N, C-alpha and C positions, 0 to 999 in steps of 0.2 A: 504494499499500499504506500501511497505517496505521503511525504511529510506534510504536516499542516501547521500553519501559524496558530499559536495559542494566545499570544498577547503582543501588544506593541506599545511603544511609548517614545517620547522624544528625550534624548539626553541633554546634558547641560549646553551642548553646542547647537541644539536645535535639530540634530539629525534624527530621522526616524529609524528606530531599531525594532525589528520584528523578531520575537522569540519563536523559534521553530523546534519542534520535537516530533519524533516518529509517531504516526497515528496509532501504532500498537507496539507495546513493549512488554516483555515478560516481567521486567522489574525496573524501578527507577534507576537502579545501578547501571542498567544497560543503556540509559539515555546519554547520548554524547554531550560533552560540555557545550553549553549554549553560548557562553561568553568567554572571555579570556580566562585560562585556567588560574586557579588561586594557588600561588606558590609561597608558602611559609617555610623557608629554609631555616636551618638551625640558628643562624645569626638573627633573622627576623624574629624567631620564636623567643630567643634570649632577650632581645631588645624589648619585646612586648612583656614578657613575664617577670623579669627581675624587678621592674618598677611596680608592677601589680602586687607582687609578693611583699615588697617593702612597704608599699602603700597600706596594705591590709594589716601588716604588723604594727605600723604607726597608728592606724585607727584604733587597734586594741590598746596600744600604749596610753591613749587618751583616758580610757577607762581605768587602766592599771594605775596611772599616775593619780587620777582622782581618788581611787581607793586607798592607795598608800598615804597620800597627803592628808586625806580626810581621817585616816585611822589615828592620827595624832589627837583628834578631837575626842575619840572614844569609840567603843565597839557599837554603840547605838547608832553613831553616824555612818559607820560602814554598812550596817544592816539597812538603814534608811535609804541610802544611796543605791544599794543593790536591789531593793524592792522596786524602786523607780526605774532602774535601768532595765529590769525585766519587762516592764510595761513600755518603756521607751523604745525597746528593740522592736516591739510590735508595731509602733508607729513608723520606725525607720524601715521596716520591711515593706510598708505600704508605698513609701517613696521609692525604694529600690525596685519594687515590682513594676511601677510605672516606668521607671528608668529602664528596666529590662525590656519592657515593650518597645520603647523608643530605640533602644540599642539594637534589638533584633531587626526592626524595620529599617533603620538606618544602615546596618551592616549588610542587609540583603540588597538594598539599593546601590551600596557601594560595590558589591559584588557584580551587579549589573552595569556598573559604570554610569549610573544615573545620579550625578552629584546634586543636581537641582532638587530632585525629590528627597534626597537625603537631608538637604538643608531645610526643606519644608517640614519633614518630620521632626527635626530638632526644634523648630519654633513651636509646633503644636505640642511637643512634650513639655516645654517650658510653661505654656499656658495651662495645661492640664495639671501639672505638678504643683504650680503655685496655688491654683484654685483649691486643690485638695488639702494642701498644707494650711492654708488660712482657715479653712473649715475646721480642721483638726485642732488647730491652735486655739480657736475661740471655744470650741466644745471642752477641751481639756482645762482651760483656765477657770471655767465655771463648775466643773464637776470632778476636779482632781481628788478632793478628799473622799467623796462618795465612792469613786473608782477604787481608791486604795482600800477602803473599808469593805467594799463588795468583794474584791478579789482576795484579800489577805485576812479578813475577819478581824478578830481582836488581836491587836499588837500593841506593844508597850507604848505609852504616851510619848516618850522621848524619841522612840523610833518613828512614830507617825509624824511628829513635828519636824524632824529631819527630812522625812520623805516629802512632806508637803511643801517645804521651802525649796527643796531641790527641784521638785516637779514644776513649780511655778516658773522658774527661769528657763528650764529646759523646754517647756511648752512655747515660750516666747521665741525660741530659736528655730522652731519648726519651718517657717517659710524659708529661711536662709539655708537650712539643711536640705530642703527640697530643691532649691535652685542649685546648690553645690552638687547634689546627687545627679541631677539631670544633665548639668553641664559636664561633669566628669565622665558620665556615660558616653557623651558625644566625642570627647577627646579619645576615649578608649576605642570607640567604634572606628575612628580614624587610624587606629594602631599606634596612637601617641599616648602611651601610658606614663610618660615621664612628667608631664604637666600636673595631672592629678597627684602624683607622688610628691612633687615639690610643694604643692599646696597643703598636703597633709603634714609635711615637715614644718611648714609655717604654722599650721594649726597646733601642733605639738609645742612649738615654741611659745605661742600665745597661752596655751594651756598650762604649761609648767610655770611660766613667768607670772601668769595671772593667779594661779593657785598660791604661789609664794607670796604674792602681794596681798591678795584678798583674805587668804586663810591665816597666814602668819603675820603679815604686816598690819592689816586692818582687823584681824580677829573675827572674821565673818563666818568662820566654820564651814558648814555645808553650803551655805549660800555663796560663799566665796568660790568654791569649786564650780558651782552652776554658772555664776556670772562670767568666769573666765571662759567657760565652754560656749556660752552665748556670744561673747565678743569674738572668739575665734571663728565660729561658724559664720558670723556676719562678714568678717573680713575675707575669708577664702571664697565665700559664695559670690561677693561682688567682684573679687579678682577674676575668677574664672569666666563670669559673665562678661566682664570688660574685654577679656581676651577673645572671646567668641563673637562679640559684637564689633569690636574695633577692626579686626584683621579679616577683610573680605576675601583674601587669597587662600584661606584655609579651605580644604575640601568640604568640611561642614562648618558653616559659620551661621551667626544669628542676625545677619544683615536684614533690616526691615522688621525687626522684632516689635518695635513700638507701634508700627502700623498694624494693629491687631486685626488678623483675619483668620477666622476659625474654618478649618477645612474638615468637614464631617467625615469624609471617607478616610483621610489620613488619621484622624483621631480615633476612628473605628479600628483601623489596623493596629495602632498602638495599644488600645484598650483590649483588643481581642487576645493580645499576649498579656498585657498588664493585669487585667482583672482576674483571670484564672491564676496568674502568678501571685497576685496580691491575696486572693482567697486562700491559696495554698499556704503562703507564708504566714498569713494572719491567723488562720486556724491552727497552724503548727505552733505559732507563738502563744496563742491562747491556751493550747494544751500544756505548753512548757510552764506558763504562768500558774496554771491550775496545779500541776504537780509540785511547783516551787512552794505552793501553800503548805504542802506536807511538812516542810522544814519548820514552819511556824508552830507546829504541834510539838516539836521536840526542843524548843527554846531558842534563845538568842544565839547560843554557841552553834547550833545547827545551821541557823540562818547565816551567820558569819562564815562558817566553814564552807557552805555551798557558795557564797559570794566569792570567796577567794578561790575555791576550786574552779568555778565557772570562768573566772577571770584568767587563771592560769591555762585552762583548757582552750580558751579562745585564742591563745598564742599558737597552738597547734592547728587550729581550724583555719587561720587566716592565710597561710600559704596555699591551702587547698581552695579557699575562696578566691584567691588570685588566679589559680589555674582555671577555676570554674568560669570566672569573668572572661579570661582569655579564650577559653573554649567557646563561649557564647559568641564572641566576635568572629573567631575563625570559621566555625561551622556556619554561622550566619552568612558570611561572605561566600563560602563554598556553595551553600544552598542557593544564594542569589545568582551565582554564576552557572548553576546547574551542575556543579562538580561534585557529585554524591560520593564517588570513590575517594576523593580527597577529604571529604567530611569524615568518612569512616577512618581513614588513615591517620588524620591528626587527632581524632578522638582517642584511638588506641595509644598514640604516642604520649599524649598529655596525661592520660590515665597512669601510665607507667611512671612518668616524672612525678605526679602527685603522690603516688604510693611510696616511692623512694624518699621524697621530702618528708612526708608525714612520719615514716618510720624513724628517720633520723631525729626529728624533733621530739617525738614521744620517748624514745630511748633516753635522750638527755633530760627530759622532764622526770623520768623514772629515777635516773641516777642522782640528780641534784634536787630531789623533791623537798627534802627537809630545809635546806638553806633557802630555797625559793619561798616556801610557806612562811618561814621566819621573817621575811621582809614585811609581812602584813600585821605583825604584832598581835597575833591571836593568842587567846588563853590556851593553856595546855590541853583542855578538853577539846576546843575547837580545832587546834592544830592536829591532834591525833585523828579526829573525824574527817578533816580535809585530806589528810594522807590516804585514808582508806578510799575516799571518793576518787582521788586521782589514780590509785592503783588500778581500780576497776575500769576507770574510763580510758586509761592509756592502752590497756589490753584490748578492750572491745572496739574502740574507735580506730586503732591501728588496723584491725582486720576488716572492718566493715564501713568505715566512714566514706571513703573515696567513691565507691559505687553508689552510695546513698546521696552524696551532695555534689560531687563533681560531674559524674556521668549524666545526670538529668539536664545539665545545661546544654548538652548536645541535642537532647530532645526538644528543649525549649527553643533553641536557635532555628530548628525546622518548623516550629509552630505546633508541636505536639504537647501543648501546655495543659490541656485538659486531663490527659492521662497522668502527667506529673502531679497535677493537683489531686486527682482522685487517690492516687497511691499515697502521697504525703499525708493527706488528711486522714485516710483510713488507718494507716499504720500508727499515726501519732495517737489517735483516740482509742483504737481497738488493742493496740499492743502497749504503748508507752503509758498512757493515762490509766487504763484498767489495771494493768499489772503492777504499776507503781503503788496504787492504793491497796491492791490485794496483798502484795508482799510486805508493804510497810506496816499495815494494821492487822490484817487477818493472819498472815504467816509470821508476823513478828520480826521482820528483818530490820525495821527502823528506817532512818533516813537514807541509808545506802541503797534501799530498794529503787529509789529514783534512778540511780546510775546504772543498776542492773537492767532496768526496764529500758533505759536509753539504749544500751548495747543491743537489746533485743529489737528495738525499733530500727536501729541502723541495719541489722541483718535482713529483716523482711523488706525494708525499702530497697536495699541493694539487689536483692533477688528479683524483685518486680522490674526495676529499671534495667537491669542487665538483660533479663528475658526480652523486654520491649525493644531494646537497642539491637540485640542479635536478630530479632525478627524482621527488621527493616521496615515495618509498617510506618514508623515515625517519618521516614523520608518521602512518604507520599503526601504529607501535609503541605499546604500552601499559605503563605502570609501575604505576599504582594503579587 
């Protein structure tokens, strides 16, 4: 049978490009590459990934610095900040989900060599992200205490006061966080991961300097940590926005951003990825918050031990998160170009790299566990509890985390977000949440049950995602 045109569009130079694929194919993998083949050689991969990994580690450092510097105020302050951070991460995932939608759409357009549409997707991403963040900010400002009480129940008055103050300032920073997240995603879609990394370095400088000034200098305690985070987010958001608006020569830029023009079809493409990703991440984080409540039943020492354990574990997660971000971009460009074999090849390569990196980090956490925990000034009871949490987590996450959280980015990049959402939500609630409460209270395992259930969640998620990826059904999806 003859080949048939399936879509056409005008590129940034005004030339009409027609996408052609065979009328009948046994598999998308048999489809010839429609546009220029995507070539991510080792040098390009290294240039993309090392700033992504450094950036993610530096993002975690913001939380670690806050926890360490606030610990001088007291254990109640560490607990209050950690409770808010669990909720705050839920908000951040919403911004990241929308940015993921924009990143996938922009990456696929870049794979097609359609820079004009990529720029259009960037502008629409900014409009959507800013609108959502302002709504979240207003809602949080008026409901933060009821939210804390609803989620965590009865907690000590000093912990509640610390959490309330910290939540106030963090909520005010949401619009700037959303702008930063969207702008950084566009730089990464261009393959430029160094600019977001440099802005996070700047953010850390503001955070450390601000904490020293406001916590120690002005004696503001928890409020000081939150204020420095607010200022840092404001500065880096405005900086990235300025770079994208000012330089019209970038492959993706925000020229014409102030001439607001909403494009329904483009917004729909972004939200078709962003909404399922957001629901996946949000329901996942709600489940995490719910099981975090288990620690409140075992006292302040358990809350603090989990706070420190989660902070340390996040160091191991972040390189994997960097690999996941890069995989989203690379596979997105491959799918946009119709290069499905390359999408498979790069996924395998990046999975191997992420496993090696994760193993190296977790081995070091296991070896130097006690000195690391000692940095946070925990009581002897909390220190011992935290060490147990980390031992369980290092083993289970080394085995199962990469297929659970890196691999699904390949599925998302092709548009298979609904499957990812269904698996993530199902395993979180059916495996992690249910078994956490069962083991903690019925079987008497105590708070360590949360970490055991987490490992089981990683295992089942990874099995489902690997099966889907090997089955090739994900590459039949279409985004643009």
